[in-house]
Structures are given as C-alpha cells and as structure tokens.
C-alpha positions, -999 to 999 in steps of 0.1 A, spaced: 0 1 0 12 36 -9 3 65 10 3 95 -1 10 130 28 -5 164 30 -4 172 65 18 170 96 42 133 104 14 118 130 14 83 146 -19 65 132 -47 59 157 -85 70 149 -93 80 110 -121 79 88 -116 68 52 -139 78 19 -143 58 -12 -159 66 -41 -177 36 -62 -161 35 -91 -140 6 -99 -117 35 -122 -106 53 -87 -86 26 -67 -72 51 -43 -91 61 -18 -86 91 11 -78 93 48 -81 118 77 -68 113 107 -72 135 135 -47 155 148 -33 180 177 -27 204 146 -60 194 126 -58 170 104 -33 148 84 -49 137 51 -34 106 28 -41 89 -6 -39 49 2 -36 29 -24 -26 -2 -42 1 11 -57 25 45 -66 14 43 -97 -27 42 -90 -15 71 -59 -4 93 -90 -29 88 -110 -58 93 -87 -39 126 -68 -53 151 -87 -87 141 -89 -86 139 -47 -68 170 -43 -96 189 -65 -124 173 -42 -100 180 -5 -106 217 -21 -139 215 -28 -151 201 1 -129 229 22 -144 255 6 -178 245 13 -169 243 47 -191 271 63 -210 281 35 -238 252 33 -245 250 71 -285 243 83 -300 276 89 -314 277 126 -343 305 137 -333 323 170 -353 348 197 -341 373 218 -356 399 246 -346 438 244 -354 464 267 -346 498 279 -333 499 316 -356 492 338 -374 515 362 -392 520 391 -409 563 391 -394 568 353 -410 564 322 -399 533 301 -399 533 259 -425 509 248 -419 498 212 -457 508 195 -452 489 162 -434 464 148 -400 467 127 -376 449 105 -343 457 109 -318 437 85 -331 400 88 -346 405 125 -378 410 130 -390 428 165 -417 428 174 -433 445 210 -440 422 236 -468 439 248 -457 423 283 -446 441 316 -418 427 335 -407 431 365 -374 425 386 -351 436 419 -319 446 413 -291 453 439 -282 485 451 -244 498 455 -230 494 487 -259 479 500 -261 437 520 -295 437 510 -307 468 498 -328 457 460 -337 484 439 -373 469 415 -379 488 385 -400 474 355 -399 473 316 -416 463 285 -390 438 267 -388 436 227 -388 400 205 -361 398 179 -364 370 163 -343 358 127 -321 334 115 -287 323 109 -263 293 99 -244 270 115 -229 237 121 -249 229 150 -273 261 168 -243 268 184 -225 282 161 -252 298 148 -262 317 185 -227 327 183 -238 350 150 -268 360 167 -254 373 193 -233 396 181 -258 411 156 -285 412 192 -254 429 207 -251 459 178 -293 458 176 -295 468 212 -263 496 206 -282 512 179 -316 514 196 -297 527 226 -284 558 202 -311 563 183 -342 562 216 -309 581 236 -316 557 266 -298 522 276 -312 485 265 -302 456 277 -301 420 261 -330 405 285 -324 367 271 -297 360 247 -308 341 219 -324 310 223 -337 283 190 -368 294 183 -386 257 193 -382 267 231 -415 287 242 -411 327 245 -414 331 283 -448 355 299 -429 367 324 -391 372 339 -381 341 349 -357 352 377 -388 365 397 -415 341 387 -447 355 381 -455 390 387 -477 400 419 -480 436 399 -512 447 379 -501 438 339 -517 466 326 -490 491 313 -511 519 314 -514 518 351 -475 529 346 -455 561 331 -446 551 293 -437 566 266 -443 549 231 -412 550 199 -407 544 170 -379 530 155 -369 554 122 -375 541 88 -333 554 80 -321 524 106 -326 501 83 -298 515 65 -280 525 94 -279 487 104 -263 483 66 -239 513 82 -224 496 104 -219 462 86 -199 479 56 -181 511 81 -155 494 109 -148 525 127 -188 534 129 -191 497 141 -163 500 169 -175 533 178 -210 522 181 -203 492 207 -176 516 225 -208 539 233 -227 508 245 -200 495 267 -201 534 283 -234 531 291 -233 498 307 -208 500 325 -206 542 341 -227 531 366 -199 513 386 -166 524 361 -171 565 353 -136 563 352 -137 533 322 -167 550 307 -149 582 298 -125 564 284 -150 541 258 -167 578 251 -133 591 242 -128 562 223 -158 567 202 -155 600 193 -118 595 181 -131 561 162 -149 589 139 -121 615 139 -99 586 122 -120 600 89 -105 637 93 -70 630 101 -44 604 98 -17 591 131 22 603 122 45 586 134 63 611 160 95 630 154 110 631 185 140 610 179 148 589 150 141 557 172 105 565 186 80 544 172 44 563 184 21 573 166 6 610 174 -26 624 161 -56 613 189 -59 645 200 -62 664 165 -89 630 158 -106 639 187 -113 675 179 -118 665 147 -150 645 157 -165 669 177 -160 700 153 -191 679 131 -215 687 164 -200 715 179 -189 749 176 -154 755 192 -162 775 219 -187 743 230 -162 721 224 -135 739 245 -150 724 280 -148 690 270 -116 687 255 -103 682 292 -115 649 290 -80 640 279 -65 648 309 -85 621 335 -87 599 305 -48 599 301 -46 594 338 -66 564 343 -52 547 310 -18 553 318 -21 556 358 -45 539 373 -60 565 390 -102 568 392 -119 602 389 -155 594 402 -177 575 426 -156 541 422 -135 556 451 -165 562 473 -186 527 467 -209 539 443 -215 575 466 -225 606 452 -217 646 472 -246 671 463 -232 700 480 -248 734 475 -222 755 489 -189 733 480 -182 717 447 -176 682 444 -151 669 417 -167 637 418 -201 648 411 -187 674 386 -169 646 368 -200 624 361 -231 648 357 -206 672 343 -180 659 321 -193 624 312 -227 637 303 -216 661 282 -190 640 263 -214 617 258 -239 634 246 -215 648 216 -206 613 214 -244 606 203 -251 633 181 -216 618 164 -227 586 156 -262 602 145 -248 617 122 -228 587 113 -252 562 116 -278 587 92 -251 583 65 -246 627 75 -212 630 88 -193 659 64 -163 650 43 -141 672 62 -138 688 98 -152 721 105 -128 740 127 
C-alpha cells in the first residue's frame, strides 16, 4: 500500500476513510485527526495508482474545504431586549413592529418586574419594570451553538443602535435561544409578577423606530470604525454606573474612532528611534467639530487629562472611590459629581450626536474647524 501524505507527521490512531464507488478509482482518502488539525493521506494499491488519482482527490479536498461554513443549516432564534428597567420613571415601549436587516422586531405587550441589588448595600434591592421587545432572526451554522454566536453579535449591535437612536440604555434580557423554546411570559428570575399587568397604569413613553435605521444597519456592516464606535458607546453606558472613569475612556474612544476619518496618525519625530504614532488628540477635536462649535467643544477637551490618568496611571476620578456615593454640595464643589454628571454626560451627548450623523450617513467629508 502506498500512502501519499498531505499533512503533519502523526502516529496513526483513529482515522476516517472516504471511498468512491467507481472501479476506475483505485485509491481512497484517509483523514487522521491530529492535535495540529488533521493529516490527509491518499491510499492506493501502488505508487502508480496514487499518482494517477492524486489530482482527483486534491480537487475533492479543495472543493469540500471551500464549502465549509457556506452550506450549513439555518436555525431560527429569538431574543428579548428592553430599555433599562425603572420604578418611577418613564419606560420606553415599542409601539409598532419593525424589520432591521434579517431581524423581525415585535413589541411583547408584557410587563417584566425585576429586582436589582443596590450598590454598597448588604440587602438593599431596587425594583424596576420594563416591557421587552421580541427579536426574531435566523443564522446558519454547523449546529445551533455556532449559529447562536452569530445571533448574539447581531443582537448586541441592535441593542447598541437602540441605545443611540432612542437615547436610553437598552439591555439584553434574554440572549438568543432556539425558536422552538417558548417565549417566557414572565421574568424567569422572579416568576409571575404580583403587580398589575396593565401597561397604561405606569408611566411610559411609546416609541417608533425611524425608517433610516434599516440603512444604518447596513452602514455598521460596511464601516468598521462606525461599528467599533457604536460598541464602545454601548459599553460606556453599561459600565458608567459602577465604573465612570472607564466609561470616559470608552467615550473618548468613540469620538476618536469617528475622528479617524478626518485625521491620520503620524509617526512621532522626537527622535529617530521613536515608534510612537501621534495625532489622537487631533482626531478627537476633528470629530467634535462636526457637532459643536470650537467654543462649546472647549470644555470637553478637558476629558483627555482624566482619560490619560486612568489609562496610564490607573487613577480613578468618579464614584468608584466612594462605592457609588456621590455628594450634592450646594456651597461646596464636588469633583466626583462634576466628573460624572458634568464631563461624562456632556461627552456622552456629543458622542451620541456624532454617532447619529454617522448612522444616518450625514457625516461631513471634512472637519469644520
């Protein structure tokens, strides 16, 4: 028997043989799993037979390899998203169904009550409610788990879009599940709600998704810097409450990322050996210029100092230092409060306006100052 190797050396153990039911083809393919991947052999009765059938099997391997990941079955899934639950504020409720990309979005019409732990409290709980939306879609994969990974990324981007467009933090309440699993009618963490289920009994705001959101979805797929900035904006919203200094880092990154359209990084010229690229600050200012005047943007330039101190020195500036407690002095300045409710909020607002321009395809081709 003659073996033609096309893979790393190995000790033959478990293997799989593939044969063609054609008497003209004397050789067969043997695949041996290996830690480095797989060893592929052409096995035949003679060297001449192996050489004759070699091209046929190489073509077969190349063709089948090219089809991997392209002809997988399609799986249907659903997920639940909602704006951040609140107790005494207005909850956003989707008014009508919508379709974005390959996803169908429907209002659930269900109230979900849940308990959330209070920071720096042993047994304190905050109660809140929301009305989720049901997101349905399909993805391909060699099994549902592989398709689910694609679905999770899709749903994560969708909720970031909602957070920007609707100007509220949206959260994933249920990661994509197989569509054959029933949609839960109450929050799985607390069981049936004891509160009245009539949405009209609670303060809420009905919202519609703008039609341009369909095109915005396509732009996030075609423009990596826009997709990255969108994800960083959502991350800032997610960590703001407990980690405001890191939220500022994310927001500066959002603005810088869009600013890369207007300013290239350049190699530092301080000396011949320096390998540092500079120009991030110019990117930051360039992106701000598309939504703010130079005068109004001036206070936000201060974001670079605490951002750099956090990234390079590990210095924190917000309520991380006091386990979430923020002062409200009427006669005395409170740096932590100014940082979180002043600088971060103003930068978040500017970052959102920049993202909206990008999502609508309205970013100018040049910076404005």
